[in-house]
C-alpha positions as a Markdown table, in Angstrom:
| # | Residue | x | y | z |
|---|---|---|---|---|
| 1 | Unk | 119.4 | 115.2 | 72.9 |
| 2 | Unk | 120.8 | 112.1 | 73.6 |
| 3 | Unk | 119.0 | 111.0 | 76.7 |
| 4 | Unk | 115.6 | 112.0 | 74.5 |
| 5 | Unk | 116.3 | 109.7 | 71.9 |
| 6 | Unk | 117.2 | 107.3 | 74.5 |
| 7 | Unk | 113.6 | 107.5 | 76.0 |
| 8 | Unk | 112.3 | 107.3 | 72.9 |
| 9 | Unk | 113.5 | 104.0 | 71.8 |
| 10 | Unk | 112.6 | 102.3 | 75.5 |
| 11 | Unk | 109.4 | 103.7 | 75.2 |
| 12 | Unk | 108.6 | 102.4 | 71.6 |
| 13 | Unk | 109.9 | 99.0 | 72.4 |
| 14 | Unk | 108.5 | 98.5 | 75.6 |
| 15 | Unk | 104.9 | 98.9 | 73.9 |
| 16 | Unk | 106.3 | 96.8 | 70.9 |
| 17 | Unk | 106.8 | 94.0 | 73.7 |
| 18 | Unk | 104.0 | 94.5 | 76.1 |
| 19 | Unk | 106.7 | 95.2 | 78.9 |
| 20 | Unk | 106.3 | 96.9 | 82.6 |
| 21 | Unk | 109.1 | 99.3 | 83.2 |
| 22 | Unk | 109.1 | 99.8 | 87.5 |
| 23 | Unk | 111.6 | 102.7 | 88.6 |
| 24 | Unk | 111.9 | 103.3 | 92.7 |
| 25 | Unk | 112.4 | 106.8 | 93.5 |
| 26 | Unk | 116.1 | 106.8 | 94.0 |
| 27 | Unk | 116.3 | 106.9 | 89.8 |
| 28 | Unk | 118.1 | 109.9 | 87.7 |
| 29 | Unk | 115.5 | 112.6 | 87.2 |
| 30 | Unk | 115.9 | 111.8 | 83.4 |
| 31 | Unk | 115.4 | 108.4 | 83.8 |
| 32 | Unk | 112.6 | 108.5 | 86.6 |
| 33 | Unk | 110.6 | 111.1 | 85.1 |
| 34 | Unk | 110.5 | 109.5 | 81.5 |
| 35 | Unk | 110.0 | 105.8 | 80.8 |
| 36 | Unk | 108.5 | 103.6 | 84.3 |
| 37 | Unk | 105.1 | 102.8 | 83.9 |
| 38 | Unk | 105.0 | 103.0 | 87.9 |
| 39 | Unk | 107.3 | 105.0 | 90.5 |
| 40 | Unk | 107.4 | 104.6 | 93.8 |
| 41 | Unk | 109.0 | 103.1 | 97.0 |
| 42 | Unk | 109.3 | 99.5 | 97.8 |
| 43 | Unk | 105.9 | 99.2 | 99.2 |
| 44 | Unk | 104.3 | 100.4 | 95.9 |
| 45 | Unk | 106.6 | 98.7 | 93.6 |
| 46 | Unk | 105.7 | 95.3 | 95.9 |
| 47 | Unk | 102.5 | 95.6 | 95.7 |
| 48 | Unk | 102.0 | 96.9 | 92.2 |
| 49 | Unk | 104.5 | 94.0 | 90.6 |
| 50 | Unk | 102.5 | 91.3 | 92.1 |
| 51 | Unk | 99.5 | 92.5 | 90.6 |
| 52 | Unk | 100.8 | 93.0 | 87.1 |
| 53 | Unk | 100.5 | 90.6 | 83.6 |
| 54 | Unk | 103.7 | 92.3 | 82.0 |
| 55 | Unk | 106.3 | 90.5 | 80.8 |
| 56 | Unk | 109.1 | 91.0 | 80.4 |
| 57 | Unk | 109.2 | 93.3 | 83.8 |
| 58 | Unk | 112.2 | 95.8 | 83.8 |
| 59 | Unk | 113.4 | 96.3 | 87.2 |
| 60 | Unk | 114.8 | 99.9 | 87.5 |
| 61 | Unk | 116.1 | 99.5 | 91.1 |
| 62 | Unk | 118.9 | 97.4 | 93.1 |
| 63 | Unk | 119.0 | 93.8 | 93.0 |
| 64 | Unk | 117.0 | 92.5 | 95.8 |
| 65 | Unk | 114.3 | 94.9 | 94.2 |
| 66 | Unk | 114.2 | 92.4 | 91.1 |
| 67 | Unk | 114.4 | 89.7 | 93.1 |
| 68 | Unk | 111.2 | 89.9 | 94.8 |
| 69 | Unk | 109.3 | 91.0 | 91.8 |
| 70 | Unk | 110.6 | 87.3 | 90.5 |
| 71 | Unk | 109.6 | 86.0 | 93.9 |
| 72 | Unk | 106.0 | 87.5 | 92.8 |
| 73 | Unk | 106.1 | 86.2 | 88.9 |
| 74 | Unk | 108.0 | 83.4 | 88.9 |
| 75 | Unk | 106.5 | 82.8 | 85.1 |
| 76 | Unk | 107.5 | 85.8 | 83.9 |
| 77 | Unk | 111.1 | 87.5 | 82.7 |
| 78 | Unk | 112.3 | 89.7 | 85.1 |
| 79 | Unk | 115.6 | 91.7 | 83.6 |
| 80 | Unk | 117.4 | 94.1 | 86.0 |
| 81 | Unk | 118.9 | 96.9 | 84.4 |
| 82 | Unk | 122.8 | 97.2 | 85.4 |
| 83 | Unk | 125.7 | 94.8 | 86.2 |
| 84 | Unk | 125.5 | 94.3 | 89.5 |
| 85 | Unk | 123.1 | 97.0 | 91.9 |
| 86 | Unk | 123.6 | 95.7 | 95.2 |
| 87 | Unk | 122.9 | 97.1 | 98.7 |
| 88 | Unk | 124.9 | 97.5 | 101.4 |
| 89 | Unk | 122.0 | 96.5 | 103.8 |
| 90 | Unk | 121.3 | 93.1 | 101.7 |
| 91 | Unk | 124.9 | 92.4 | 101.8 |
| 92 | Unk | 125.0 | 92.9 | 105.8 |
| 93 | Unk | 122.9 | 90.0 | 106.4 |
| 94 | Unk | 122.8 | 86.2 | 105.1 |
| 95 | Unk | 120.3 | 83.3 | 105.8 |
| 96 | Unk | 123.2 | 81.7 | 107.7 |
| 97 | Unk | 123.1 | 84.9 | 109.9 |
| 98 | Unk | 119.3 | 84.7 | 109.8 |
| 99 | Unk | 119.3 | 80.8 | 111.3 |
| 100 | Unk | 121.8 | 81.5 | 114.1 |
| 101 | Unk | 119.5 | 84.0 | 115.3 |
| 102 | Unk | 116.5 | 81.6 | 115.7 |
| 103 | Unk | 118.3 | 79.2 | 116.9 |
| 104 | Unk | 119.3 | 81.7 | 119.6 |
| 105 | Unk | 116.2 | 82.9 | 120.0 |
| 106 | Unk | 113.9 | 80.1 | 119.3 |
| 107 | Unk | 110.0 | 81.0 | 118.9 |
| 108 | Unk | 110.6 | 84.6 | 118.3 |
| 109 | Unk | 109.2 | 86.1 | 115.0 |
| 110 | Unk | 111.5 | 87.5 | 112.4 |
| 111 | Unk | 110.4 | 90.6 | 110.5 |
| 112 | Unk | 113.1 | 91.4 | 107.6 |
| 113 | Unk | 113.2 | 94.5 | 105.4 |
| 114 | Unk | 113.0 | 94.6 | 102.3 |
| 115 | Unk | 116.5 | 95.3 | 101.3 |
| 116 | Unk | 117.3 | 91.9 | 101.8 |
| 117 | Unk | 118.1 | 89.2 | 99.6 |
| 118 | Unk | 116.2 | 86.3 | 98.5 |
| 119 | Unk | 117.5 | 83.8 | 100.8 |
| 120 | Unk | 116.9 | 86.1 | 104.0 |
| 121 | Unk | 113.3 | 86.6 | 103.4 |
| 122 | Unk | 112.8 | 82.9 | 102.8 |
| 123 | Unk | 114.2 | 82.2 | 106.6 |
| 124 | Unk | 111.8 | 85.1 | 108.1 |
| 125 | Unk | 108.3 | 85.0 | 108.7 |
| 126 | Unk | 107.1 | 88.6 | 107.2 |
| 127 | Unk | 109.0 | 91.3 | 105.2 |
| 128 | Unk | 108.3 | 94.8 | 105.9 |
| 129 | Unk | 109.3 | 98.1 | 104.0 |
| 130 | Unk | 110.2 | 101.7 | 105.8 |
| 131 | Unk | 106.3 | 102.5 | 105.4 |
| 132 | Unk | 105.3 | 99.5 | 107.3 |
| 133 | Unk | 107.5 | 98.4 | 109.6 |
| 134 | Unk | 105.6 | 99.7 | 112.5 |
| 135 | Unk | 102.8 | 98.4 | 111.3 |
| 136 | Unk | 103.9 | 94.6 | 111.1 |
| 137 | Unk | 106.0 | 94.7 | 114.3 |
| 138 | Unk | 102.3 | 95.7 | 115.8 |
| 139 | Unk | 100.4 | 93.0 | 114.1 |
| 140 | Unk | 102.6 | 90.5 | 115.1 |
| 141 | Unk | 101.2 | 90.8 | 118.5 |
| 142 | Unk | 104.4 | 89.6 | 120.2 |
| 143 | Unk | 106.4 | 90.9 | 123.1 |
| 144 | Unk | 109.5 | 90.0 | 121.7 |
| 145 | Unk | 110.4 | 90.7 | 117.9 |
| 146 | Unk | 113.7 | 90.2 | 116.2 |
| 147 | Unk | 114.1 | 93.0 | 113.2 |
| 148 | Unk | 116.9 | 92.6 | 110.8 |
| 149 | Unk | 119.1 | 94.2 | 109.0 |
| 150 | Unk | 118.6 | 97.7 | 109.2 |
| 151 | Unk | 119.9 | 98.8 | 113.4 |
| 152 | Unk | 118.9 | 102.5 | 112.5 |
| 153 | Unk | 115.0 | 101.9 | 110.8 |
| 154 | Unk | 115.0 | 99.1 | 114.0 |
| 155 | Unk | 115.8 | 101.6 | 116.4 |
| 156 | Unk | 113.4 | 104.6 | 115.0 |
| 157 | Unk | 110.7 | 101.8 | 115.4 |
| 158 | Unk | 111.8 | 100.9 | 119.1 |
| 159 | Unk | 111.3 | 104.6 | 119.7 |
| 160 | Unk | 108.3 | 105.2 | 118.5 |
| 161 | Unk | 106.4 | 102.2 | 120.0 |
| 162 | Unk | 108.1 | 102.8 | 123.1 |
| 163 | Unk | 110.0 | 99.3 | 123.3 |
| 164 | Unk | 114.0 | 98.8 | 123.9 |
| 165 | Unk | 116.0 | 97.6 | 121.8 |
| 166 | Unk | 119.0 | 95.2 | 122.1 |
| 167 | Unk | 121.2 | 93.5 | 119.5 |
| 168 | Unk | 122.5 | 89.9 | 119.8 |
| 169 | Unk | 126.0 | 90.5 | 121.2 |
| 170 | Unk | 123.9 | 92.1 | 124.5 |
| 171 | Unk | 121.8 | 89.1 | 124.8 |
| 172 | Unk | 122.5 | 85.7 | 126.3 |
| 173 | Unk | 121.6 | 82.7 | 124.4 |
| 174 | Unk | 117.4 | 82.6 | 125.0 |
| 175 | Unk | 116.9 | 85.9 | 126.2 |
| 176 | Unk | 114.1 | 84.9 | 128.5 |
| 177 | Unk | 113.3 | 88.0 | 130.1 |
| 178 | Unk | 114.0 | 90.1 | 127.5 |
| 179 | Unk | 111.2 | 92.3 | 126.0 |
| 180 | Unk | 111.4 | 94.8 | 122.8 |
| 181 | Unk | 112.8 | 94.6 | 119.7 |
| 182 | Unk | 116.6 | 92.1 | 118.7 |
| 183 | Unk | 118.2 | 94.4 | 116.2 |
| 184 | Unk | 121.2 | 93.8 | 113.7 |
| 185 | Unk | 124.1 | 95.9 | 112.9 |
| 186 | Unk | 123.1 | 96.3 | 108.9 |
| 187 | Unk | 123.1 | 100.0 | 108.0 |
| 188 | Unk | 122.6 | 102.0 | 105.0 |
| 189 | Unk | 125.7 | 103.5 | 103.2 |
| 190 | Unk | 123.6 | 106.7 | 102.6 |
| 191 | Unk | 121.6 | 107.4 | 105.0 |
| 192 | Unk | 124.0 | 106.9 | 107.8 |
| 193 | Unk | 126.0 | 109.4 | 106.4 |
| 194 | Unk | 123.5 | 112.3 | 107.6 |
| 195 | Unk | 123.9 | 114.1 | 111.0 |
| 196 | Unk | 122.6 | 116.2 | 113.6 |
| 197 | Unk | 125.1 | 119.2 | 112.7 |
| 198 | Unk | 123.9 | 119.2 | 108.9 |
| 199 | Unk | 120.3 | 119.3 | 110.4 |
| 200 | Unk | 121.9 | 122.5 | 113.0 |
| 201 | Unk | 124.3 | 123.9 | 109.9 |
| 202 | Unk | 120.9 | 124.5 | 107.4 |
| 203 | Unk | 118.4 | 125.4 | 110.5 |
| 204 | Unk | 120.6 | 128.4 | 111.7 |
| 205 | Unk | 120.7 | 129.9 | 108.2 |
| 206 | Unk | 117.0 | 129.1 | 107.5 |
| 207 | Unk | 115.4 | 128.9 | 110.7 |
| 208 | Unk | 112.0 | 128.4 | 108.5 |
| 209 | Unk | 113.0 | 125.3 | 107.3 |
| 210 | Unk | 111.3 | 122.0 | 107.3 |
| 211 | Unk | 113.1 | 118.7 | 107.3 |
| 212 | Unk | 112.7 | 115.9 | 106.3 |
| 213 | Unk | 114.3 | 112.1 | 106.9 |
| 214 | Unk | 114.5 | 108.5 | 105.4 |
| 215 | Unk | 114.0 | 106.0 | 109.1 |
| 216 | Unk | 116.8 | 104.5 | 107.7 |
| 217 | Unk | 118.9 | 107.6 | 109.1 |
| 218 | Unk | 119.8 | 107.3 | 113.1 |
| 219 | Unk | 117.2 | 107.8 | 115.3 |
| 220 | Unk | 119.2 | 111.7 | 116.4 |
| 221 | Unk | 118.9 | 112.7 | 113.1 |
| 222 | Unk | 115.2 | 111.4 | 113.0 |
| 223 | Unk | 114.5 | 113.0 | 116.2 |
| 224 | Unk | 116.0 | 116.5 | 115.2 |
| 225 | Unk | 114.0 | 116.1 | 112.1 |
| 226 | Unk | 110.4 | 117.2 | 111.8 |
| 227 | Unk | 109.1 | 114.2 | 109.6 |
| 228 | Unk | 110.4 | 110.5 | 109.1 |
| 229 | Unk | 109.0 | 108.3 | 106.2 |
| 230 | Unk | 109.0 | 106.2 | 103.3 |
| 231 | Unk | 110.2 | 107.9 | 100.0 |
| 232 | Unk | 106.7 | 108.0 | 98.9 |
| 233 | Unk | 105.6 | 109.5 | 102.3 |
| 234 | Unk | 108.5 | 112.1 | 101.7 |
| 235 | Unk | 106.6 | 113.4 | 98.5 |
| 236 | Unk | 103.2 | 113.3 | 99.2 |
| 237 | Unk | 104.3 | 116.0 | 102.6 |
| 238 | Unk | 106.1 | 118.5 | 100.2 |
| 239 | Unk | 103.5 | 118.2 | 97.7 |
| 240 | Unk | 100.5 | 118.7 | 100.5 |
| 241 | Unk | 102.5 | 121.0 | 102.9 |
| 242 | Unk | 103.1 | 125.0 | 102.6 |
| 243 | Unk | 106.6 | 125.0 | 103.8 |
| 244 | Unk | 109.0 | 128.1 | 102.4 |
| 245 | Unk | 112.0 | 125.6 | 102.5 |
| 246 | Unk | 112.0 | 122.0 | 102.9 |
| 247 | Unk | 115.3 | 119.7 | 102.8 |
| 248 | Unk | 115.6 | 115.7 | 102.6 |
| 249 | Unk | 117.9 | 113.7 | 104.3 |
| 250 | Unk | 117.8 | 110.6 | 101.7 |
| 251 | Unk | 119.2 | 109.6 | 98.5 |
| 252 | Unk | 120.0 | 112.7 | 95.8 |
| 253 | Unk | 118.0 | 111.3 | 93.3 |
| 254 | Unk | 115.0 | 111.7 | 94.7 |
| 255 | Unk | 115.6 | 115.2 | 96.0 |
| 256 | Unk | 116.2 | 116.1 | 92.1 |
| 257 | Unk | 113.2 | 114.0 | 91.5 |
| 258 | Unk | 110.5 | 115.5 | 94.2 |
| 259 | Unk | 112.3 | 119.5 | 93.4 |
| 260 | Unk | 111.3 | 118.6 | 89.0 |
| 261 | Unk | 107.9 | 117.8 | 90.3 |
| 262 | Unk | 107.5 | 120.5 | 92.6 |
| 263 | Unk | 108.9 | 123.7 | 91.1 |
| 264 | Unk | 107.1 | 126.1 | 93.1 |
| 265 | Unk | 108.2 | 124.7 | 96.4 |
| 266 | Unk | 111.7 | 125.8 | 97.9 |
| 267 | Unk | 113.9 | 122.5 | 98.2 |
| 268 | Unk | 117.3 | 123.4 | 100.0 |
| 269 | Unk | 120.3 | 121.3 | 98.7 |
| 270 | Unk | 122.2 | 119.1 | 100.9 |
| 271 | Unk | 122.7 | 116.4 | 98.1 |
| 272 | Unk | 126.1 | 114.9 | 98.7 |
| 273 | Unk | 124.9 | 111.7 | 99.1 |
| 274 | Unk | 124.6 | 109.4 | 96.2 |
| 275 | Unk | 123.6 | 105.9 | 96.3 |
| 276 | Unk | 126.4 | 104.1 | 94.1 |
| 277 | Unk | 124.1 | 101.0 | 93.5 |
| 278 | Unk | 120.9 | 102.6 | 92.1 |
| 279 | Unk | 123.3 | 104.9 | 90.1 |
| 280 | Unk | 124.5 | 102.0 | 88.5 |
| 281 | Unk | 120.6 | 102.1 | 86.1 |
| 282 | Unk | 120.8 | 104.2 | 83.3 |
| 283 | Unk | 119.0 | 104.5 | 80.3 |
| 284 | Unk | 121.3 | 103.2 | 77.9 |
| 285 | Unk | 121.0 | 99.9 | 80.2 |
| 286 | Unk | 117.5 | 99.8 | 80.4 |
| 287 | Unk | 117.3 | 99.7 | 76.6 |
| 288 | Unk | 120.2 | 97.0 | 76.3 |
| 289 | Unk | 117.9 | 95.1 | 78.7 |
| 290 | Unk | 114.6 | 95.3 | 76.6 |
| 291 | Unk | 116.6 | 94.8 | 72.9 |
| 292 | Unk | 118.5 | 91.5 | 73.8 |
| 293 | Unk | 117.3 | 90.4 | 77.7 |
| 294 | Unk | 119.9 | 91.3 | 79.3 |
| 295 | Unk | 120.5 | 90.4 | 82.6 |
| 296 | Unk | 117.4 | 87.9 | 83.8 |
| 297 | Unk | 117.3 | 87.4 | 87.4 |
| 298 | Unk | 116.8 | 84.2 | 88.8 |
| 299 | Unk | 115.9 | 82.6 | 92.4 |
| 300 | Unk | 115.9 | 79.1 | 93.2 |
| 301 | Unk | 112.3 | 77.6 | 93.3 |
| 302 | Unk | 112.9 | 76.3 | 97.2 |
| 303 | Unk | 114.0 | 80.1 | 98.0 |
| 304 | Unk | 111.2 | 81.5 | 95.9 |
| 305 | Unk | 108.5 | 79.5 | 97.9 |
| 306 | Unk | 109.5 | 80.5 | 101.3 |
| 307 | Unk | 110.1 | 84.1 | 100.3 |
| 308 | Unk | 107.3 | 84.3 | 98.8 |
| 309 | Unk | 104.9 | 83.6 | 102.3 |
| 310 | Unk | 107.1 | 86.1 | 103.6 |
| 311 | Unk | 106.1 | 88.7 | 101.3 |
| 312 | Unk | 102.5 | 87.6 | 100.9 |
| 313 | Unk | 102.3 | 88.0 | 104.8 |
| 314 | Unk | 103.5 | 91.8 | 104.3 |
| 315 | Unk | 100.8 | 92.6 | 101.8 |
| 316 | Unk | 97.9 | 91.1 | 103.4 |
| 317 | Unk | 99.4 | 92.8 | 106.8 |
| 318 | Unk | 99.9 | 96.3 | 105.2 |
């Protein structure tokens, strides 16, 4: 009853203000299925936010996502309904780290996963998401590419492309003889917790289970799975596949959301990992943001302009 009343207030106020609410696939079900105008993965939300003329933009996701909205919509108010909503991946690399990589490996193009802050995006050549990462790397038509900051996503891309992967501590400056992906030692604190043993244990009990793993999981987990893709690709897979059982190796709330949207499918629960940062977004905070314009996202203009170039290039290439 409490959440229903909050939803009613949010939807009424959203309409009055001409706002748009974007919801990432990791939002809790009570929010995900009620107030967002658009839900999706990082790529889908980036595309939508680049097209919208609504103001304000309320981003139910983490801070780097709200920054992306501001980068693409500098004249509009972007609100993040959470005090911090950080990200372990985004925190694993700084703009200075990227500048040092470019000094060490001059001329090597730099691809950054969208799970980074604006100042890091500003130092890179192109942004990517889990849904288009391999496509972006291939589109650069280069023998060597720097990919930051996700160690596991880089490993999965390198495997899919048949490329070797190395990390800065394994390479001498310049790496003139190295051809492949130069990675970074960042990890998602949610997806790094899943192991091949988790999958083996479930398969022992449910031999016909179909296992879906996010590409932020380790290559060993992805190898042990039946399908790997972005959150939206996983949602589509469950809708379109007739498997008797599904197991999702990703954030808990997304499993809840897929189960709610597909009540006829048998979703096995291995839900022990919730993203603490996504979990900061609540219906109460969304209402407060709409009422009071709380937690406005700002990006310095010099950083915004350079970051926008890398985001625009992603949208063009994808």
